[in-house]
C-alpha positions in Angstrom: 37.8 64.7 117.7 36.8 66.1 121.0 36.1 69.8 120.6 38.2 72.2 122.7 37.8 76.0 123.1 40.5 78.1 121.6 42.2 81.0 123.4 40.6 84.3 122.3 43.9 85.5 120.9 45.1 82.2 119.3 44.3 83.1 115.6 45.2 86.8 116.1 48.7 85.9 117.4 49.3 83.2 114.8 48.2 85.5 111.9 50.5 88.3 113.2 53.5 86.3 112.2 52.2 86.3 108.6 50.6 89.8 108.5 53.5 91.7 107.0 54.8 89.7 104.0 57.7 90.9 101.9 56.7 92.5 98.6 57.4 90.8 95.4 59.4 93.0 93.0 60.8 92.6 89.6 63.9 94.5 88.4 64.0 97.1 87.2 61.8 99.0 89.6 61.9 101.7 92.2 60.7 102.4 95.7 59.9 105.5 97.7 60.2 105.2 101.4 59.0 107.5 104.2 59.0 107.1 108.0 57.0 109.5 110.1 57.3 110.0 113.9 55.8 112.4 116.4 58.6 114.6 117.9 57.5 113.9 121.5 55.7 111.1 123.3 55.5 109.0 120.1 54.9 105.8 121.9 51.7 107.3 123.5 50.4 109.0 120.3 46.9 108.6 118.9 47.2 105.6 116.6 43.8 106.5 115.0 45.5 109.6 113.6 48.0 107.4 111.8 45.2 105.4 110.2 43.3 108.5 109.3 46.3 109.9 107.5 46.7 106.7 105.6 43.0 106.8 104.7 43.4 110.3 103.3 46.1 109.0 101.0 44.1 106.0 99.9 41.2 108.2 99.1 43.4 110.2 96.7 43.8 107.0 94.7 40.4 105.5 95.3 41.9 102.5 97.2 40.1 100.5 99.9 40.5 101.5 103.5 42.3 99.4 106.2 40.4 97.5 108.8 39.6 99.3 112.0 42.6 99.0 114.4 44.9 97.7 111.6 48.6 98.1 112.1 49.6 97.3 108.5 48.1 97.6 105.0 49.3 96.5 101.5 47.6 97.1 98.2 47.4 99.0 95.0 47.2 102.7 94.8 46.8 103.7 91.1 49.7 102.2 89.2 51.8 101.8 92.3 51.7 99.4 95.3 51.8 100.8 98.8 52.9 99.1 102.0 52.0 100.9 105.3 53.2 99.7 108.7 52.5 101.1 112.1 55.2 100.6 114.7 55.7 101.6 118.4 57.1 105.1 117.7 56.6 105.6 114.0 54.7 104.7 110.8 56.3 103.8 107.4 55.1 104.2 103.9 56.8 102.4 101.0 55.5 103.1 97.5 56.7 100.5 94.9 57.0 101.7 91.3 57.0 99.2 88.4 59.3 101.3 86.3 62.4 103.5 86.9 62.6 107.2 86.2 65.0 108.3 83.5 67.1 110.4 85.9 68.5 108.3 88.8 67.1 109.4 92.2 65.0 112.1 90.7 63.3 113.9 93.6 60.2 114.3 91.5 59.5 110.6 92.3 58.7 111.6 95.8 55.8 113.7 94.5 53.8 110.4 94.5 53.1 111.5 98.1 51.0 114.7 97.6 52.5 117.8 99.2 49.4 118.9 101.1 49.0 115.3 102.4 52.6 115.4 103.7 52.0 118.8 105.3 49.1 117.3 107.3 51.1 114.3 108.6 50.6 113.6 112.3 54.3 113.8 112.9 57.6 114.7 111.2 59.9 112.9 108.9 62.4 110.7 110.6 63.8 109.5 107.3 63.0 109.1 103.7 64.7 107.2 100.9 64.7 106.8 97.1 65.5 103.2 96.2 66.6 102.2 92.7 66.5 98.5 91.7 68.3 97.6 88.5 69.5 94.4 86.8 73.2 93.7 87.4 75.1 95.6 84.7 78.5 94.0 85.6 81.1 95.0 88.2 82.8 97.7 86.2 79.5 99.5 85.4 78.4 99.2 89.1 81.6 100.9 90.1 81.0 103.7 87.6 77.4 104.3 88.8 78.3 104.1 92.5 81.0 106.7 92.0 78.5 108.9 90.1 75.6 108.5 92.6 77.2 108.4 96.0 79.7 110.3 98.1 83.0 108.3 97.8 84.2 108.8 101.4 81.1 107.2 103.0 79.7 104.9 100.4 79.2 101.2 101.3 78.9 98.5 98.7 78.6 94.8 99.2 77.4 91.6 97.6 74.5 90.1 99.6 72.7 86.8 99.9 75.3 84.7 98.3 75.6 86.8 95.2 71.9 87.5 94.7 72.5 91.3 94.5 74.9 94.1 95.1 73.7 96.9 97.3 75.1 100.4 97.7 74.4 103.5 99.8 76.2 106.3 101.5 73.8 107.1 104.4 73.8 110.8 103.4 70.9 113.1 102.9 70.9 114.4 99.3 70.0 117.9 98.2 66.3 116.9 98.0 66.3 115.6 101.6 66.3 111.9 100.9 68.7 108.9 101.4 69.8 107.0 98.3 70.0 103.2 98.1 70.8 101.2 95.0 70.3 97.5 94.4 71.8 95.7 91.4 70.1 92.3 91.0 71.5 89.2 89.5 69.5 87.4 86.8 68.9 84.4 89.1 67.4 86.4 91.9 63.6 85.9 92.4 61.0 88.5 93.0 60.5 87.7 96.7 64.2 87.9 97.4 64.3 91.3 95.7 61.5 92.4 98.0 63.3 91.1 101.1 66.4 93.0 100.1 64.5 96.2 99.7 62.7 95.7 103.0 65.9 95.0 104.8 67.6 98.1 103.5 64.6 100.2 104.5 64.6 98.7 108.0 68.4 99.3 108.4 67.9 103.0 107.5 64.9 103.5 109.7 66.2 101.8 112.8 69.6 103.4 112.3 67.9 106.8 112.4 65.7 105.9 115.4 68.8 104.6 117.2 70.6 108.0 116.7 67.8 109.7 118.7 69.5 108.2 121.7 72.7 110.0 120.9 70.8 113.3 120.5 69.2 112.8 124.0 72.7 112.1 125.4 74.1 115.2 123.9 71.3 117.4 125.2 71.7 116.2 128.8 75.5 115.9 128.7 76.3 119.4 130.0 73.8 119.0 132.9 75.2 115.6 133.7 78.7 117.2 134.0 77.3 119.9 136.3 75.6 117.3 138.5 78.7 115.2 138.6 80.7 118.2 139.9 78.0 119.1 142.4 77.8 115.4 143.6 81.6 115.2 144.0 81.7 118.5 145.9 79.0 117.3 148.3 80.7 114.0 149.0 84.0 115.9 149.6 82.2 118.2 152.0 80.6 115.2 153.7 84.0 113.6 154.2 85.7 116.7 155.5 82.8 117.9 157.6 83.1 121.5 156.3 79.3 122.1 156.4 76.5 120.9 158.5 75.3 117.3 157.8 71.7 118.3 157.5 72.4 121.1 155.0 74.6 118.8 153.0 71.8 116.1 153.1 69.3 118.6 151.7 71.5 119.5 148.8 72.3 115.8 148.2 68.7 114.8 148.1 67.9 117.6 145.6 70.8 116.4 143.4 69.6 112.8 143.7 66.1 113.7 142.8 67.2 115.5 139.7 69.3 112.5 138.7 66.4 110.1 139.2 64.2 112.5 137.1 66.8 112.4 134.3 67.0 108.6 134.5 63.2 108.3 134.4 62.9 110.7 131.4 65.6 108.9 129.5 64.9 105.2 130.4 62.5 104.7 127.5 64.9 106.3 125.0 67.8 104.3 126.2 65.9 101.0 126.1 64.5 101.8 122.6 68.0 102.7 121.4 69.4 99.4 122.5 66.5 97.5 120.8 66.9 99.5 117.5 70.6 98.9 117.5 70.1 95.2 117.8 67.6 95.3 114.9 70.1 97.2 112.7 72.9 94.7 113.4 70.5 91.7 112.9 69.2 93.1 109.6 72.8 93.6 108.3 73.8 90.1 109.5 71.0 88.4 107.6 72.1 90.1 104.4 75.3 87.9 104.5 77.5 90.5 103.1 80.6 89.9 101.0 83.1 92.6 100.0 82.7 94.1 96.6 85.7 95.4 94.7 87.5 96.3 97.9 84.8 98.7 99.1 83.6 98.9 102.7 80.5 96.8 103.6 77.5 98.1 105.4 78.7 96.3 108.5 82.0 98.1 108.3 80.3 101.4 107.8 78.2 100.8 110.9 81.3 99.7 112.9 83.1 102.9 112.1 80.3 105.4 112.2 77.3 103.9 114.0 78.8 101.7 116.7 80.7 104.6 118.4 77.5 106.5 118.7 75.8 103.6 120.3 78.7 103.1 122.7 78.4 106.8 123.7 74.7 106.3 124.5 75.4 103.1 126.5 78.3 104.9 128.4 76.1 107.9 129.2 73.3 105.5 130.4 75.8 103.8 132.7 77.2 107.1 133.9 73.7 108.4 134.8 72.9 105.1 136.6 76.2 105.2 138.5 75.7 108.8 139.5 72.2 108.1 140.7 73.5 105.1 142.7 76.4 107.2 144.1 73.9 109.9 145.2 71.7 107.2 146.8 74.7 105.7 148.7 76.0 109.1 149.8 72.5 110.0 151.0 72.2 106.8 153.0 75.6 107.4 154.6 74.7 111.0 155.3 71.3 110.1 156.8 73.1 107.6 159.0 75.5 110.4 160.1 72.6 112.7 160.8 70.8 110.0 162.8 73.9 109.4 164.9 74.3 113.1 165.6 70.6 113.3 166.5 71.0 110.3 168.7 73.9 111.9 170.5 71.9 115.1 170.9 69.0 113.2 172.2 71.2 111.3 174.7 72.6 114.6 176.0 69.1 116.0 176.2 68.0 112.9 178.2 70.9 113.3 180.6 70.0 117.0 181.0 66.4 116.0 181.7 67.5 113.4 184.2 69.5 116.1 186.1 66.6 118.4 186.1 64.3 115.7 187.3 66.7 114.9 190.1 66.8 118.6 191.1 63.0 118.8 190.9 62.8 115.7 193.2 65.1 117.2 195.7 63.2 120.5 195.6 60.0 118.6 196.0 61.2 116.8 199.1 62.4 120.1 200.5 59.1 121.7 199.8 57.3 118.7 201.4 59.5 119.1 204.5 58.6 122.8 204.7 55.0 122.0 204.2 55.0 119.6 207.1 56.5 122.3 209.3 54.0 124.9 208.2 51.0 122.7 208.4 52.1 121.4 211.8 52.6 124.9 213.1 49.0 125.8 212.3 47.7 122.4 213.4 49.4 122.7 216.8 47.8 126.1 217.4 44.4 124.7 216.5 44.9 121.7 218.9 46.0 124.1 221.7 42.9 126.2 221.3 40.7 123.1 221.4 42.6 121.5 224.3 43.1 124.6 226.5 39.9 124.1 228.6 40.8 120.5 229.4 44.3 121.6 230.3 43.0 124.2 232.8 40.8 121.5 234.4 43.7 119.2 234.7 46.0 121.9 236.0 48.4 121.8 233.0 50.1 124.9 231.8 49.9 126.0 228.1 53.7 125.4 227.6 53.4 121.8 228.9 50.4 121.2 226.8 52.2 122.5 223.7 55.2 120.3 224.4 53.1 117.2 224.5 50.9 118.0 221.6 53.5 119.2 219.1 55.3 115.8 218.4 52.0 114.1 217.9 50.7 116.7 215.5 54.0 116.8 213.5 54.0 113.0 213.2 50.3 113.0 212.1 50.9 115.7 209.5 54.1 113.9 208.1 52.2 110.7 207.9 49.3 112.4 206.1 51.6 114.1 203.5 53.4 110.8 202.8 50.1 109.0 202.2 49.0 111.7 199.8 52.3 111.6 197.9 52.2 107.8 197.6 48.6 107.9 196.2 49.5 110.5 193.7 52.7 108.7 192.7 
């Protein structure tokens, strides 16, 4: 076979598709889930700080370190298994326990993550969950446990993956600060499928929480958006009625437009991320292939009633902000056109005024030139008379007769000289 050079990233990209396998779990078992995110600028955070924090935890259990630049790690930490993943805005820790605690959703289970290690996290908790995986005890017992463990008004229960398991959760934070998720597994369900179910539920909870950050952003800027909308409407009304000067209105409009563009720039990443996270939530629920359990609402129905309205609010606010920015831009263009027309009219009047002044100046110049010819001619005639006086006496000509003959010639010569000078200077 003829050798061919591989692309430098060929193996890296191919292996990325297999880098985060689902865990293999056997019921009964439990899982502790934690997602950490920096409060601000999470996408531009120091990724090495995430790995350093993971390394600190691994050192507590004497576990091997991740590879430099790793974005995921899976291995044993003491009697547990840990799965760590680094994402665009957050990192997740999932600790898998081979046995269940006696007390369901006992908050002491979370102590697997040391308190001082949690306090030194390079970020804050975006969500955490206690996950309980049990063998299917039968429909009646599942109903009893669900009613005992979850808040009835918000609990969602469904059979997933063609009867492989029944999942339940109420998406509420309990007194210890954790979400609760329960999985009741059928006898025929394999270990890998159990792992996939746990992973999907963790992803649904995480991406749901990340999506809701968009709603928080919208609520924060909502009052200011309302103020800017009122200001923009007032400026457009003033522009239509002509109550204020166009240039003053344009300055106010440009300031409003700049603030809208700033809000749009600051929120564009969050709006885009919210849409992406929402799509992941819906896709993860869809792949569970839910079926209704005992007349209870499914996860998809819970999201439709509680989650989807929040996402529609975010999308509506994004469209509103974009529309306001576009309105401000269009109004600014119209107002600039109006200002340009007014300035053109002013310039036209100025040019007309300048033409009139130039015409007056030309007339004045011609008058001055005429007077100059007379004045110069007067002095020139006197000079000629002085020079020609001796010759006039010799010829018997009087001074008056000499002046009468010389004056026209001198005036004509002076006029011709002034005209030549003006032509050369023009």
